[in-house]
C-alpha positions as CSV (number, residue, x, y, z in Angstrom):
1,M,0.0,0.2,0.1
2,A,1.7,3.0,-1.2
3,G,0.8,6.8,-0.5
4,C,-2.4,5.7,1.0
5,N,-4.5,7.4,3.7
6,L,-5.2,4.9,6.3
7,R,-5.8,7.3,9.3
8,A,-7.9,5.5,11.8
9,A,-8.7,2.6,9.2
10,D,-10.2,-0.6,10.9
11,L,-7.5,-3.2,9.7
12,R,-8.5,-5.5,12.8
13,D,-8.7,-9.2,12.4
14,T,-7.2,-8.8,8.7
15,D,-4.3,-10.8,7.2
16,L,-1.5,-8.4,6.4
17,T,1.1,-11.1,5.7
18,A,3.9,-9.8,3.9
19,A,1.9,-6.3,3.4
20,R,4.3,-3.3,2.5
21,F,3.3,0.2,3.6
22,S,5.5,2.8,1.6
23,S,5.4,6.2,0.0
24,V,5.0,7.1,-3.7
25,N,7.7,9.3,-5.3
26,T,5.5,12.5,-6.2
27,G,8.9,14.7,-6.5
28,T,7.5,17.0,-3.7
29,P,8.2,15.6,0.0
30,P,6.3,15.2,2.1
31,H,3.4,14.5,-0.1
32,G,3.0,10.6,-1.2
33,L,3.5,9.1,2.4
34,T,1.3,6.5,3.5
35,D,-0.4,7.7,6.9
36,V,-1.5,5.0,9.5
37,T,-2.3,7.0,12.4
38,G,-4.7,6.0,14.6
39,A,-5.2,2.8,12.6
40,K,-6.4,-0.1,14.4
41,F,-4.5,-3.4,14.2
42,D,-5.9,-5.4,16.9
43,N,-5.7,-9.2,16.0
44,A,-4.4,-8.5,12.6
45,I,-2.0,-11.3,11.1
46,T,1.1,-8.9,10.7
47,R,3.8,-11.6,9.9
48,D,6.7,-10.1,7.7
49,M,4.8,-6.8,7.2
50,Q,7.0,-3.7,6.1
51,F,6.9,0.0,6.9
52,E,9.1,2.4,4.7
53,Q,8.4,6.1,5.0
54,V,5.2,5.9,6.6
55,I,3.6,8.3,9.1
56,G,2.1,7.1,12.3
57,I,3.5,3.3,12.9
58,P,2.3,2.3,16.1
59,S,5.4,1.7,18.4
60,R,4.9,-2.1,18.5
61,F,5.9,-2.2,15.1
62,I,9.0,-0.1,15.0
């Protein structure tokens, strides 16, 4: 998922195995970043999930 606005998204109980959250090169930083601020990841399968240049990553994933 690149360049997505996932603020407060409900991702509970989803399978995010090997999901990659990243940015899109818009040529104008900081635009194009994925934002997961406040997203809910409770009970989600997060095996091998990756974050690269993402805003709001929960501390348990850092």
